[in-house]
All heavy atoms as a GROMACS GRO file, in nm:
protein
  405
    1MET      N    1   0.083  -0.116   0.000
    1MET     CA    2   0.001   0.000   0.003
    1MET      C    3   0.089   0.122   0.001
    1MET      O    4   0.181   0.131   0.083
    1MET     CB    5  -0.091  -0.006   0.119
    1MET     CG    6  -0.190   0.107   0.123
    1MET     SD    7  -0.327   0.061   0.229
    1MET     CE    8  -0.412   0.211   0.241
    2THR      N    9   0.056   0.216  -0.089
    2THR     CA   10   0.135   0.338  -0.099
    2THR      C   11   0.057   0.454  -0.031
    2THR      O   12  -0.059   0.441   0.009
    2THR     CB   13   0.162   0.374  -0.245
    2THR    OG1   14   0.041   0.410  -0.307
    2THR    CG2   15   0.228   0.259  -0.318
    3GLY      N   16   0.122   0.568  -0.030
    3GLY     CA   17   0.057   0.690   0.028
    3GLY      C   18  -0.066   0.728  -0.057
    3GLY      O   19  -0.168   0.772  -0.004
    4ARG      N   20  -0.056   0.705  -0.191
    4ARG     CA   21  -0.173   0.736  -0.278
    4ARG      C   22  -0.291   0.643  -0.245
    4ARG      O   23  -0.407   0.684  -0.250
    4ARG     CB   24  -0.130   0.720  -0.425
    4ARG     CG   25  -0.041   0.831  -0.473
    4ARG     CD   26  -0.002   0.816  -0.616
    4ARG     NE   27  -0.108   0.789  -0.706
    4ARG     CZ   28  -0.098   0.712  -0.812
    4ARG    NH1   29   0.012   0.654  -0.839
    4ARG    NH2   30  -0.203   0.694  -0.888
    5HIS      N   31  -0.260   0.518  -0.218
    5HIS     CA   32  -0.364   0.426  -0.180
    5HIS      C   33  -0.432   0.470  -0.052
    5HIS      O   34  -0.553   0.466  -0.038
    5HIS     CB   35  -0.312   0.286  -0.166
    5HIS     CG   36  -0.256   0.230  -0.292
    5HIS    ND1   37  -0.149   0.139  -0.287
    5HIS    CD2   38  -0.290   0.238  -0.420
    5HIS    CE1   39  -0.120   0.104  -0.412
    5HIS    NE2   40  -0.204   0.163  -0.491
    6ALA      N   41  -0.350   0.510   0.048
    6ALA     CA   42  -0.403   0.552   0.177
    6ALA      C   43  -0.488   0.676   0.162
    6ALA      O   44  -0.596   0.686   0.226
    6ALA     CB   45  -0.289   0.576   0.274
    7LEU      N   46  -0.448   0.770   0.078
    7LEU     CA   47  -0.530   0.892   0.057
    7LEU      C   48  -0.664   0.854  -0.010
    7LEU      O   49  -0.767   0.912   0.025
    7LEU     CB   50  -0.455   0.987  -0.031
    7LEU     CG   51  -0.338   1.061   0.040
    7LEU    CD1   52  -0.260   1.145  -0.060
    7LEU    CD2   53  -0.384   1.140   0.157
    8ALA      N   54  -0.664   0.757  -0.102
    8ALA     CA   55  -0.785   0.717  -0.165
    8ALA      C   56  -0.881   0.659  -0.064
    8ALA      O   57  -1.001   0.678  -0.064
    8ALA     CB   58  -0.758   0.612  -0.274
    9VAL      N   59  -0.827   0.579   0.036
    9VAL     CA   60  -0.911   0.520   0.138
    9VAL      C   61  -0.970   0.628   0.223
    9VAL      O   62  -1.088   0.622   0.262
    9VAL     CB   63  -0.828   0.421   0.226
    9VAL    CG1   64  -0.907   0.375   0.351
    9VAL    CG2   65  -0.781   0.300   0.139
   10LEU      N   66  -0.894   0.732   0.257
   10LEU     CA   67  -0.941   0.839   0.343
   10LEU      C   68  -1.058   0.919   0.272
   10LEU      O   69  -1.143   0.976   0.345
   10LEU     CB   70  -0.829   0.937   0.379
   10LEU     CG   71  -0.727   0.879   0.477
   10LEU    CD1   72  -0.613   0.983   0.492
   10LEU    CD2   73  -0.786   0.845   0.607
   11GLU      N   74  -1.056   0.918   0.145
   11GLU     CA   75  -1.160   0.990   0.069
   11GLU      C   76  -1.288   0.913   0.053
   11GLU      O   77  -1.387   0.963   0.005
   11GLU     CB   78  -1.106   1.032  -0.068
   11GLU     CG   79  -0.996   1.134  -0.053
   11GLU     CD   80  -0.930   1.172  -0.188
   11GLU    OE1   81  -0.972   1.114  -0.290
   11GLU    OE2   82  -0.841   1.256  -0.186
   12LEU      N   83  -1.287   0.786   0.086
   12LEU     CA   84  -1.406   0.700   0.070
   12LEU      C   85  -1.509   0.736   0.173
   12LEU      O   86  -1.481   0.758   0.286
   12LEU     CB   87  -1.371   0.550   0.083
   12LEU     CG   88  -1.284   0.481  -0.023
   12LEU    CD1   89  -1.247   0.347   0.020
   12LEU    CD2   90  -1.357   0.485  -0.155
   13PRO      N   91  -1.639   0.743   0.130
   13PRO     CA   92  -1.743   0.759   0.229
   13PRO      C   93  -1.752   0.637   0.326
   13PRO      O   94  -1.709   0.529   0.285
   13PRO     CB   95  -1.872   0.772   0.147
   13PRO     CG   96  -1.836   0.715   0.015
   13PRO     CD   97  -1.692   0.728  -0.003
   14PRO      N   98  -1.803   0.657   0.446
   14PRO     CA   99  -1.805   0.551   0.545
   14PRO      C  100  -1.916   0.446   0.522
   14PRO      O  101  -1.988   0.414   0.615
   14PRO     CB  102  -1.818   0.627   0.677
   14PRO     CG  103  -1.902   0.749   0.639
   14PRO     CD  104  -1.855   0.784   0.501
   15ILE      N  105  -1.921   0.389   0.405
   15ILE     CA  106  -2.023   0.288   0.376
   15ILE      C  107  -1.982   0.153   0.438
   15ILE      O  108  -2.065   0.083   0.498
   15ILE     CB  109  -2.043   0.272   0.222
   15ILE    CG1  110  -2.097   0.401   0.164
   15ILE    CG2  111  -2.135   0.154   0.193
   15ILE    CD1  112  -2.100   0.404   0.015
   16HIS      N  113  -1.858   0.119   0.422
   16HIS     CA  114  -1.805  -0.015   0.466
   16HIS      C  115  -1.705   0.009   0.579
   16HIS      O  116  -1.616   0.092   0.565
   16HIS     CB  117  -1.742  -0.082   0.343
   16HIS     CG  118  -1.724  -0.232   0.364
   16HIS    ND1  119  -1.635  -0.287   0.449
   16HIS    CD2  120  -1.789  -0.339   0.300
   16HIS    CE1  121  -1.642  -0.416   0.440
   16HIS    NE2  122  -1.736  -0.453   0.356
   17LYS      N  123  -1.716  -0.063   0.685
   17LYS     CA  124  -1.634  -0.043   0.801
   17LYS      C  125  -1.502  -0.128   0.805
   17LYS      O  126  -1.413  -0.103   0.882
   17LYS     CB  127  -1.711  -0.067   0.930
   17LYS     CG  128  -1.839   0.015   0.946
   17LYS     CD  129  -1.805   0.159   0.960
   17LYS     CE  130  -1.934   0.236   0.985
   17LYS     NZ  131  -1.915   0.377   0.972
   18ASP      N  132  -1.498  -0.237   0.726
   18ASP     CA  133  -1.381  -0.324   0.731
   18ASP      C  134  -1.260  -0.256   0.669
   18ASP      O  135  -1.258  -0.222   0.544
   18ASP     CB  136  -1.415  -0.450   0.655
   18ASP     CG  137  -1.307  -0.557   0.662
   18ASP    OD1  138  -1.187  -0.522   0.639
   18ASP    OD2  139  -1.338  -0.675   0.690
   19PRO      N  140  -1.156  -0.228   0.748
   19PRO     CA  141  -1.042  -0.156   0.695
   19PRO      C  142  -0.967  -0.227   0.585
   19PRO      O  143  -0.912  -0.163   0.493
   19PRO     CB  144  -0.953  -0.136   0.819
   19PRO     CG  145  -1.000  -0.236   0.923
   19PRO     CD  146  -1.141  -0.266   0.890
   20PHE      N  147  -0.959  -0.358   0.586
   20PHE     CA  148  -0.891  -0.435   0.484
   20PHE      C  149  -0.964  -0.422   0.347
   20PHE      O  150  -0.904  -0.400   0.246
   20PHE     CB  151  -0.873  -0.579   0.522
   20PHE     CG  152  -0.789  -0.657   0.424
   20PHE    CD1  153  -0.650  -0.638   0.423
   20PHE    CD2  154  -0.846  -0.743   0.333
   20PHE    CE1  155  -0.574  -0.706   0.330
   20PHE    CE2  156  -0.766  -0.814   0.240
   20PHE     CZ  157  -0.633  -0.795   0.238
   21ASP      N  158  -1.098  -0.434   0.350
   21ASP     CA  159  -1.179  -0.418   0.230
   21ASP      C  160  -1.164  -0.279   0.174
   21ASP      O  161  -1.158  -0.259   0.054
   21ASP     CB  162  -1.324  -0.455   0.259
   21ASP     CG  163  -1.345  -0.603   0.269
   21ASP    OD1  164  -1.263  -0.680   0.224
   21ASP    OD2  165  -1.455  -0.641   0.320
   22ARG      N  166  -1.161  -0.178   0.266
   22ARG     CA  167  -1.146  -0.039   0.221
   22ARG      C  168  -1.007  -0.018   0.157
   22ARG      O  169  -0.996   0.056   0.060
   22ARG     CB  170  -1.168   0.059   0.335
   22ARG     CG  171  -1.312   0.063   0.383
   22ARG     CD  172  -1.336   0.141   0.511
   22ARG     NE  173  -1.288   0.273   0.497
   22ARG     CZ  174  -1.361   0.378   0.450
   22ARG    NH1  175  -1.483   0.354   0.407
   22ARG    NH2  176  -1.313   0.498   0.443
   23MET      N  177  -0.909  -0.089   0.215
   23MET     CA  178  -0.772  -0.076   0.160
   23MET      C  179  -0.771  -0.137   0.015
   23MET      O  180  -0.715  -0.076  -0.078
   23MET     CB  181  -0.670  -0.148   0.242
   23MET     CG  182  -0.531  -0.146   0.192
   23MET     SD  183  -0.421  -0.248   0.292
   23MET     CE  184  -0.478  -0.411   0.248
   24LEU      N  185  -0.832  -0.251  -0.004
   24LEU     CA  186  -0.840  -0.308  -0.138
   24LEU      C  187  -0.912  -0.219  -0.238
   24LEU      O  188  -0.871  -0.204  -0.351
   24LEU     CB  189  -0.915  -0.448  -0.133
   24LEU     CG  190  -0.839  -0.558  -0.059
   24LEU    CD1  191  -0.932  -0.681  -0.047
   24LEU    CD2  192  -0.715  -0.594  -0.134
   25LEU      N  193  -1.020  -0.158  -0.190
   25LEU     CA  194  -1.095  -0.067  -0.271
   25LEU      C  195  -1.009   0.060  -0.312
   25LEU      O  196  -1.008   0.099  -0.426
   25LEU     CB  197  -1.222  -0.025  -0.203
   25LEU     CG  198  -1.326   0.051  -0.288
   25LEU    CD1  199  -1.367  -0.033  -0.408
   25LEU    CD2  200  -1.441   0.084  -0.204
   26GLY      N  201  -0.936   0.112  -0.214
   26GLY     CA  202  -0.850   0.224  -0.244
   26GLY      C  203  -0.743   0.187  -0.346
   26GLY      O  204  -0.714   0.274  -0.434
   27GLN      N  205  -0.690   0.072  -0.335
   27GLN     CA  206  -0.588   0.028  -0.435
   27GLN      C  207  -0.651   0.015  -0.569
   27GLN      O  208  -0.588   0.054  -0.673
   27GLN     CB  209  -0.525  -0.101  -0.385
   27GLN     CG  210  -0.434  -0.092  -0.265
   27GLN     CD  211  -0.386  -0.223  -0.213
   27GLN    OE1  212  -0.453  -0.322  -0.223
   27GLN    NE2  213  -0.266  -0.220  -0.154
   28SER      N  214  -0.769  -0.040  -0.578
   28SER     CA  215  -0.828  -0.059  -0.711
   28SER      C  216  -0.860   0.077  -0.776
   28SER      O  217  -0.848   0.094  -0.894
   28SER     CB  218  -0.954  -0.143  -0.701
   28SER     OG  219  -1.063  -0.074  -0.642
   29ILE      N  220  -0.902   0.175  -0.695
   29ILE     CA  221  -0.926   0.311  -0.747
   29ILE      C  222  -0.799   0.372  -0.804
   29ILE      O  223  -0.800   0.419  -0.916
   29ILE     CB  224  -0.985   0.400  -0.638
   29ILE    CG1  225  -1.125   0.354  -0.601
   29ILE    CG2  226  -0.988   0.543  -0.676
   29ILE    CD1  227  -1.183   0.410  -0.475
   30VAL      N  228  -0.691   0.369  -0.726
   30VAL     CA  229  -0.567   0.432  -0.767
   30VAL      C  230  -0.510   0.362  -0.888
   30VAL      O  231  -0.465   0.426  -0.984
   30VAL     CB  232  -0.463   0.436  -0.651
   30VAL    CG1  233  -0.324   0.472  -0.703
   30VAL    CG2  234  -0.512   0.528  -0.541
   31GLU      N  235  -0.511   0.231  -0.890
   31GLU     CA  236  -0.450   0.153  -0.997
   31GLU      C  237  -0.541   0.136  -1.119
   31GLU      O  238  -0.497   0.097  -1.227
   31GLU     CB  239  -0.408   0.017  -0.949
   31GLU     CG  240  -0.312   0.016  -0.829
   31GLU     CD  241  -0.182   0.090  -0.861
   31GLU    OE1  242  -0.136   0.095  -0.975
   31GLU    OE2  243  -0.125   0.150  -0.765
   32GLY      N  244  -0.671   0.176  -1.104
   32GLY     CA  245  -0.765   0.164  -1.211
   32GLY      C  246  -0.799   0.025  -1.256
   32GLY      O  247  -0.820  -0.008  -1.374
   33ILE      N  248  -0.796  -0.070  -1.161
   33ILE     CA  249  -0.828  -0.209  -1.185
   33ILE      C  250  -0.957  -0.247  -1.113
   33ILE      O  251  -0.987  -0.190  -1.011
   33ILE     CB  252  -0.713  -0.303  -1.142
   33ILE    CG1  253  -0.676  -0.284  -1.001
   33ILE    CG2  254  -0.593  -0.279  -1.230
   33ILE    CD1  255  -0.570  -0.381  -0.946
   34ASN      N  256  -1.028  -0.349  -1.164
   34ASN     CA  257  -1.148  -0.388  -1.107
   34ASN      C  258  -1.121  -0.478  -0.978
   34ASN      O  259  -1.039  -0.565  -0.989
   34ASN     CB  260  -1.234  -0.472  -1.203
   34ASN     CG  261  -1.302  -0.388  -1.304
   34ASN    OD1  262  -1.337  -0.273  -1.278
   34ASN    ND2  263  -1.323  -0.442  -1.422
   35LEU      N  264  -1.194  -0.447  -0.875
   35LEU     CA  265  -1.192  -0.532  -0.757
   35LEU      C  266  -1.311  -0.629  -0.774
   35LEU      O  267  -1.425  -0.585  -0.786
   35LEU     CB  268  -1.207  -0.444  -0.632
   35LEU     CG  269  -1.222  -0.521  -0.503
   35LEU    CD1  270  -1.094  -0.606  -0.475
   35LEU    CD2  271  -1.246  -0.424  -0.385
   36VAL      N  272  -1.284  -0.756  -0.773
   36VAL     CA  273  -1.391  -0.858  -0.784
   36VAL      C  274  -1.426  -0.900  -0.642
   36VAL      O  275  -1.342  -0.940  -0.564
   36VAL     CB  276  -1.339  -0.974  -0.869
   36VAL    CG1  277  -1.450  -1.082  -0.877
   36VAL    CG2  278  -1.300  -0.928  -1.009
   37THR      N  279  -1.559  -0.889  -0.612
   37THR     CA  280  -1.595  -0.922  -0.475
   37THR      C  281  -1.742  -0.974  -0.473
   37THR      O  282  -1.819  -0.952  -0.567
   37THR     CB  283  -1.593  -0.798  -0.388
   37THR    OG1  284  -1.627  -0.830  -0.256
   37THR    CG2  285  -1.685  -0.686  -0.435
   38ALA      N  286  -1.777  -1.042  -0.367
   38ALA     CA  287  -1.913  -1.090  -0.348
   38ALA      C  288  -1.977  -1.006  -0.238
   38ALA      O  289  -2.091  -1.027  -0.199
   38ALA     CB  290  -1.914  -1.238  -0.306
   39ASP      N  291  -1.901  -0.907  -0.184
   39ASP     CA  292  -1.946  -0.823  -0.077
   39ASP      C  293  -2.039  -0.710  -0.126
   39ASP      O  294  -1.995  -0.617  -0.195
   39ASP     CB  295  -1.826  -0.763  -0.005
   39ASP     CG  296  -1.863  -0.688   0.123
   39ASP    OD1  297  -1.974  -0.637   0.133
   39ASP    OD2  298  -1.778  -0.681   0.210
   40ARG      N  299  -2.169  -0.725  -0.098
   40ARG     CA  300  -2.268  -0.626  -0.145
   40ARG      C  301  -2.245  -0.486  -0.087
   40ARG      O  302  -2.285  -0.387  -0.148
   40ARG     CB  303  -2.406  -0.677  -0.120
   40ARG     CG  304  -2.437  -0.800  -0.202
   40ARG     CD  305  -2.586  -0.825  -0.207
   40ARG     NE  306  -2.616  -0.944  -0.284
   40ARG     CZ  307  -2.623  -0.948  -0.417
   40ARG    NH1  308  -2.596  -0.843  -0.485
   40ARG    NH2  309  -2.651  -1.062  -0.478
   41MET      N  310  -2.186  -0.478   0.032
   41MET     CA  311  -2.158  -0.346   0.091
   41MET      C  312  -2.055  -0.271   0.006
   41MET      O  313  -2.066  -0.156  -0.017
   41MET     CB  314  -2.112  -0.360   0.232
   41MET     CG  315  -2.222  -0.399   0.329
   41MET     SD  316  -2.353  -0.280   0.343
   41MET     CE  317  -2.270  -0.149   0.428
   42LEU      N  318  -1.949  -0.343  -0.037
   42LEU     CA  319  -1.851  -0.276  -0.125
   42LEU      C  320  -1.908  -0.239  -0.258
   42LEU      O  321  -1.866  -0.136  -0.312
   42LEU     CB  322  -1.733  -0.376  -0.149
   42LEU     CG  323  -1.626  -0.381  -0.042
   42LEU    CD1  324  -1.520  -0.483  -0.079
   42LEU    CD2  325  -1.561  -0.250  -0.017
   43ALA      N  326  -2.004  -0.305  -0.305
   43ALA     CA  327  -2.062  -0.275  -0.431
   43ALA      C  328  -2.142  -0.147  -0.427
   43ALA      O  329  -2.179  -0.093  -0.532
   43ALA     CB  330  -2.161  -0.390  -0.477
   44ARG      N  331  -2.167  -0.089  -0.309
   44ARG     CA  332  -2.236   0.037  -0.295
   44ARG      C  333  -2.151   0.155  -0.333
   44ARG      O  334  -2.194   0.268  -0.350
   44ARG     CB  335  -2.291   0.051  -0.156
   44ARG     CG  336  -2.399  -0.050  -0.127
   44ARG     CD  337  -2.452  -0.046   0.016
   44ARG     NE  338  -2.501   0.085   0.050
   44ARG     CZ  339  -2.525   0.130   0.172
   44ARG    NH1  340  -2.500   0.045   0.271
   44ARG    NH2  341  -2.572   0.248   0.192
   45TYR      N  342  -2.014   0.134  -0.340
   45TYR     CA  343  -1.924   0.240  -0.377
   45TYR      C  344  -1.922   0.260  -0.531
   45TYR      O  345  -1.939   0.160  -0.605
   45TYR     CB  346  -1.783   0.206  -0.333
   45TYR     CG  347  -1.756   0.220  -0.190
   45TYR    CD1  348  -1.758   0.109  -0.105
   45TYR    CD2  349  -1.732   0.344  -0.130
   45TYR    CE1  350  -1.733   0.118   0.033
   45TYR    CE2  351  -1.710   0.352   0.008
   45TYR     CZ  352  -1.709   0.242   0.085
   45TYR     OH  353  -1.690   0.254   0.219
   46SER      N  354  -1.903   0.381  -0.575
   46SER     CA  355  -1.885   0.404  -0.719
   46SER      C  356  -1.735   0.395  -0.748
   46SER      O  357  -1.661   0.495  -0.737
   46SER     CB  358  -1.944   0.541  -0.759
   46SER     OG  359  -1.876   0.643  -0.693
   47ALA      N  360  -1.688   0.280  -0.774
   47ALA     CA  361  -1.548   0.250  -0.792
   47ALA      C  362  -1.534   0.138  -0.892
   47ALA      O  363  -1.635   0.070  -0.926
   47ALA     CB  364  -1.484   0.213  -0.662
   48PRO      N  365  -1.410   0.113  -0.945
   48PRO     CA  366  -1.392  -0.002  -1.039
   48PRO      C  367  -1.414  -0.132  -0.964
   48PRO      O  368  -1.320  -0.179  -0.899
   48PRO     CB  369  -1.252   0.022  -1.090
   48PRO     CG  370  -1.184   0.106  -0.992
   48PRO     CD  371  -1.288   0.187  -0.925
   49LEU      N  372  -1.532  -0.186  -0.970
   49LEU     CA  373  -1.563  -0.300  -0.887
   49LEU      C  374  -1.661  -0.391  -0.968
   49LEU      O  375  -1.745  -0.340  -1.042
   49LEU     CB  376  -1.634  -0.252  -0.756
   49LEU     CG  377  -1.661  -0.349  -0.653
   49LEU    CD1  378  -1.627  -0.297  -0.516
   49LEU    CD2  379  -1.813  -0.387  -0.657
   50ARG      N  380  -1.644  -0.519  -0.948
   50ARG     CA  381  -1.736  -0.616  -1.011
   50ARG      C  382  -1.791  -0.707  -0.903
   50ARG      O  383  -1.716  -0.777  -0.835
   50ARG     CB  384  -1.664  -0.696  -1.115
   50ARG     CG  385  -1.757  -0.793  -1.183
   50ARG     CD  386  -1.701  -0.855  -1.305
   50ARG     NE  387  -1.802  -0.946  -1.361
   50ARG     CZ  388  -1.785  -1.008  -1.470
   50ARG    NH1  389  -1.673  -0.994  -1.540
   50ARG    NH2  390  -1.880  -1.087  -1.517
   51LEU      N  391  -1.923  -0.707  -0.891
   51LEU     CA  392  -1.988  -0.793  -0.792
   51LEU      C  393  -2.014  -0.929  -0.857
   51LEU      O  394  -2.071  -0.935  -0.967
   51LEU     CB  395  -2.122  -0.726  -0.752
   51LEU     CG  396  -2.195  -0.795  -0.643
   51LEU    CD1  397  -2.120  -0.798  -0.510
   51LEU    CD2  398  -2.332  -0.729  -0.618
   52VAL      N  399  -1.971  -1.032  -0.791
   52VAL     CA  400  -1.996  -1.167  -0.841
   52VAL      C  401  -2.081  -1.248  -0.744
   52VAL      O  402  -2.099  -1.220  -0.633
   52VAL     CB  403  -1.867  -1.246  -0.871
   52VAL    CG1  404  -1.788  -1.181  -0.983
   52VAL    CG2  405  -1.779  -1.253  -0.745
   0.00000   0.00000   0.00000
């Protein structure tokens, strides 16, 4: 995790409380890659994410 990833996490609205999931989401935002998840709470973010 880089400083850019951490800043992306800080900018996320408090929809999901799990810090590890928020870290993964921040990394996907910064890197522009899809995060594949079955977590419906994460799917509430407008980010590069694919719900399976």
